[in-house]
Every structure is written in structure tokens, then in C-alpha cells.
N, C-alpha and C positions, 0 to 999 in steps of 0.2 A: 429884708424883703418888703417891697411896697406892693400892696394889693389894691386894686380898683374893682369895686362891685357895681355892676350894672343890672339891677333888678328889672324884670319885664313889666312890672306894674306897681302901683301904690297900694294894692289891695292885699288880700290874704296871702296869696302865693308869694308875692314879692317880700312881704314882711316875715312870714314864717321861715321861708327858705333862705333868705339872704339878709334883709335889712335888720331884723332883730338880732340874729347871730353876729352880724358885723358890728352893730352898736355895742353889744356886749364885749366884743373883742377890742373896740376902741376904748371902752371903760378900763380894760385891763392893760392898756398901753400898746397894743399892736398897731402897726402902721396900715390902717385900712381906710380907704376913702370910698364913700357911698355916693354914687351918681344916680339919682332917681330919675324916672322919665320926666322930661321937661327941663331938667337941669342942664347946665352947660357941660357937655361931656369932653370938650376940647378935642374931640375926634372929628375930623373932616376929610374931604377927599373929592375926587372927580368921579361923576357918574356919567356913563356913556351908554345909551340904549338900555337903560334900567339896570345896569351893573356897575359896581364899584371898580374903577379901573386904576385908581391910585388912592392912597390913604395918608392922612396926617396922623402920626402916632404920638400920643402924649407920653409923658414919663410914667413909669410903672413897670413892675416886673411880672405881675400876675394879673390877668384880666378875667373877671368872672361874669358870665352872661347866663340868662335864662331863656329857655324856649326859643331858639334862633329860627323861628318860622319864616322870617323875612329874608329874602335872598340877599339883600344888601348886608345883613348881619353875617350871613355865611361867608360872603366875600370878605368882610372885615376880619373874621376869625382867621381866614386863610392868610390875609395880609399881615396880621399880627404874628402869626407863626413864622412866616417868611422873614420877618424882622427880628426873630429871636425872642419873641415874647411868649410867655406861658399863658395858655388859655384853658380855663375850666368852664364847662357848660353844665348847668343844673337842669334836670328834668323831673317833673313831679307826676306826670300822667303819660299813658300811652295814647298820644294824640291820633294815631292811626285807627283807633278803635272807638272813637266818640260815636255815640248813638246818632242816627240820622235826624232825630227830632231835636237834638241838642242845638242850641243857637250857634255854637262854634263849628258845627259840622261843615257847613258851606264855606265858611271863612277859611278853614284849614284843609279843604280838599285839594288834591293835586291839580284840579282844574283851574285853580288860582295860582299861576306860576310865581307871583311875587311873594305870596305868603302861604305856606302849606306845611303839613307834617313831614313830608319828605325832605324839605329844606332843613328841618330840625335834625333828622337823621344825618344829613350831610354835614351839618355844623358840628354834631357830636363826633363824627368820624374824623373831622379836621382838628378837633381839640386835643390838647395834651392829656386831659382827663375829663371824665364825666362823673358828676355826683347825682345820685338817685335817691328817691324816697323809699323805694322798695326793691328787693332783689329781682322780681320778675321783669322790671323795666330794662334790665341789662340785655335781655334778648333783643330788644328793639334798638337800644341806643349805644350799647357798648360792645359791639362785635369785635373791636380791636383789643378788648380785654382790659383797658385802662379805666377802671371805674372804682368808686367807693360808694357804699350805701350809707347815707346819712338820714336816719329816720327822723320824722318831724317831732319837734319838741314844742313846748308852750312857753310864753313869756312869764316871768316871775309875777307880773302884776295880776295875773289870774288868781293867784293864791291870796291876794289881798282883798278880793271881793267877798263880802260876807255871805254865808250860806243861810238863807232864811227860807224855811219850807212853808208852803201855804197849807191851809186846811180847808177843804180837802186837797190832797196832793194833785198836782197837774202833770200830765204826760204829753209828749209831743215830739216834734222833729224840727231840725234846723236846716234850711236850704230853700231851694226854689225848684219848681217842677221842670222848668225849661232845661236845667242841667241834670235832672234825675228823672227822665220820663219813664224809665222802666223800673225804677226802684220804689217810688211812692205807691203804686198800685198794690204792692205786696202787702200793704197794711189795710187794704180795703175792709175785710171782714173784721179784723181787730178793731178798727175805728168804729165800725157800725155796732159791734157787740158792746164795746165799752161806753159808747154814747148812750145806748139803751140803759145802761147801768148807772148813768149819771157822771160819766167820766169823759167829757168831750176832748178831742185831740186839739192841741195848740201848735202853732207854727211860728218859728222865729225866722222871719224873712217874708218874701212875697207869697201870699196864699193863692194867687190867681190860678185857677184850674185844678187846684188840689182836691176840692170837694168832688168834682166830676171824676177825677182819677181814682178816688176812694169809693165812689158810688154813693156819696152823700148828697143831700139836697142842696146844701150850701157849702161854701168854702169855710174852713175852720177859722176860729178867732186867731189873729196873727198880729205881729208887730209891724208888718210892712217892711219895705226895703230899709236897710240900715247902713250907716257908715262903719268903717272898721273900728273907729273909736267907740262906737255904741255897742258893738257886737257882743263882747263878753258880758257886759252888764245886762244886756237884754236877755241873753241865755239864762243868767242867774235869776233874773226877775220873772221870767216867764215859765220856766220848766223846772220840775222836781225830778222827773224821770225822762231821759233822752233816748230816742230810738234812732237806729242807723241801719235801715234795710238796704241790702244791695242784691240786685238781680245777679244771676250766674252768667256773667259775661266776661269776655277777655279783658275789657277795660277795667271792670271792677276787681278782677283777680289780681290786677297790678296796683290797686288803689291803696293809698297809705292809711294809716290808723288815725289820722288827725281829728276827724269829727268826734269819735268816742273819747279820744284823749282830752279834747276841749271840754266835753261834758264832765269827765271825771275830775279834771283840774278845778272845776267849780263845785264839786261835791254832788253832781248830778249822776246818779247811777245809770250807766249805759246798758241798753239792750240792743244787741247787734246781730247781723247775719254772721254765720260762722265761716267767713272767708279766712284764708290763712293769716293775713296781717291782723285782722280783728281778733282772731282766736289767740294769736301771740300776745297781743296787748292784754286781753282779758286774763290770760294765764299769769301775766306779770303784775297786774294791778287790781284784779277783781272785775266784777261786772259779769254780764251774761251774754254768751254767744249762743244763738239758737238756730235751728234749721228754719228755712223759709217755708213753714207750715203754719197756716192761720191759727190753728188751735194752740200751737206752741207759743207763738207770739202773744196771743191773748192771755194765756196763763202766766207768762213771765211778767208782762206789764201789770196785770191785775194783782199779782202777789205784792209787787212793790207799792201799788196803790193802797192796798188794804192791810198789810202786815207791818205795823209800826216798828216793831223791833228789828225785823229783817231789813226794812228800808234804812233805818238809822245806822245800823252796822255796815251796810253796803256803802252808804253815802260817805261815812268816815273812812272806810277801807279804800275806796277808789280815789279819794282826794289825796290820801297819804301815799298811795302807790303812784299817782300821777306826779307827785312832787319830785320823784326821782327823774322826771323828764323835763325839768326846767331848762330853758335855754342857757341860763347862767352856768349850769353844770356840764353842758356839752358843747358850748360854743368853740372851745379849743379844738374839738374834733374837726371843725370846719377849717381852722387855721392849719392844723396838721395835714389835712388833705391838700390844701393849696400848696403848702411847703413841699409835700412829697411830689406833687406834680412839677413844681419848680426844679426840684433836685433830679427828677427823672429826665427832664429835658436837658439837663446838664451832665448827665451821666453817660460816659462812653461805653460803659459795661452793662448797663441795664438792658436785659433782653426785651425786645419788642413783644408785646402781648402779655406783660407781667400782670398778674391778677391783683386787684385791690378790692377786696370784698369785705371790708370792715363793716361791722354792724353794731349799733349801740344797743 
């Protein structure tokens, strides 16, 4: 079976969901080709009035795409299926529920006919199978029942980065306000109280607007924007305690556990909102899932800042727990899923709507 991977980007989503698992499969001898954005895909065709009317189909048995928000990609998926190819679509977020202040909201709104979240739904409907990072995403993207949950894992190189704790310990958040407009403000009172006690918040990423969102006079100390190659090292060098607040929204209730898993893989104890996926991860590896109540957030972070023994035990526990979610240990679940989709397409007896709800 020959598999062609078409990640949607060269950033985090493309790597965690497709590129890194595919590279691990290549190392293990599986026939996987990775076509990153900008590479020669060998896929061509005729476009008429903004739609793909004919397609040049390259060799391959299984084609894997991400986030088919572009109408031409939906057309391509349908053309591949008509030509007997297996197509798997990967989705990591419920794009229909993006916050209106998020930079992606306007780009993915159905008012943009060439690229929007409804196209992604249509692309998933046309696919042989859909892979998802969390079970709640099935309600949006897998109405046909052909899906599998492949929870996010972390690359092995995270565990090679040394854990060096600063004195005094540092706490903070990784991300940018433009993609988390309703999450960051949850930390306002915690940031203010801990700053008064000599524990300023730090940010891994772009700090613009975060101070205002927290009710602080200035933006927190931050790394600034980072390339993917810098990301894990910057997390390890900047934070000793990592927070992951999530507002109670439909988008966040379907959000994966990736951010706290990254913290944990670097030995950074995570303190997170008690959403279902975050609670599941904390139950498996350690860490703290808390209610979105300022006094609870403050107490949880303060204890990790001030209790040496508690901090060291949790740092070791979460890193050991996260090591069970290395991509090298789970990459074959991606291959098995693609193989199952391939076999399903070729089975005359497989009932339509068969459920594929595997979970790591």
C-alpha cells in the first residue's frame, strides 16, 4: 500500500498530525511519501469558473489531506474517490466554532465560498475515512460514521531536551492572544496576585495585547514569535510551570490535549482547565486540572512555585507519563487507520456507517 501525505501547513498542526508520524513510519520502512505545501504534488487539472473540472491523478493508493477548507481540495477529494483512490481527511479543530476575534474566523466563514469551514465538512463527507484528535469532533466531521480518533502525541526529541529549573521558578503560558481571545482573560486575577508576590507571568510566543487582556499595566515578558524548530527549546528555557486555561466554549470542548502534553513532555508541570480531554490527560500522566475560578488557579500555581518537593515530584511524574505518548510509540496507529480505510473501500461486505472510534 502506497500512502501520500499532504499536510496543510509546515507548522504545528502539519507536523504533529501528519509529518512527524509519517517520518516515523518511513523510518520503520512503510511506503509513505510526504508532500509538504510548496512541494511538487504531481497533482494537476483543469479549473473552470473556480472549480476543478478534471484532475491528473498521481500514483498512490491512499491520499491523506488536512483541513480541506479550499473548494478545489474538496473537488480533488471527490475526483480521487471517483478514480478508485482511498482518501483520509484529518481534522484537529471544530472550525465552525472559532471565536469571532480569532484571526481565522473571517477567512473560514462561509461568506468566503472558496475557503470555509463548510467546505471542510463536505470534504470529510466525501472521504473514505476521517481522523480526529478528539471524540467530540465526530459530531461535526464524521456523520457518515467512518472515523478514528488519533490523539495528539509528541516527537521523541522533546525528551532529549534537558530539564533545568530556574530559581525562583517561573510560570506562564504558551500561545498568542489572537488565537485564544477568551482563554487568556481567565488568568487575570491570578496574574495580578502572583505578580504582587514576586512571580510575574511569562509568555512563550507573541505577547501583544496579553497584558491588557489580563488587566496588567504591561505585556508580560515573552519570547516573541518563534519558528517550530525553536518552540520546544523555548518552552523548556522559559517556563517551569505551564498553564492552559480554556473558556467554556463549544470550540474548546472539542480541543485536543496537545498544549499540556507538550508541557509535560518537557518536565513542565501543567495546570489546566478541567475540560474532558485535559482531565483525561491529567488522569493518565499527572498534572492539575482545575475549575475556572481565579482563587483555584492562583492556589494551584502558587503551590508549584513555592513547594519544592511537590514541584520536583510532579515534574518527574508528568515527564514520565508523557513519555507514553511519544510519536514513535503510536505512529503505527496512523498506518493501521489508513490501511483500514483502504480495506474498507475494497470490501464489498463492509456495512456503510461502520464505526471506527479507536482511541489511544
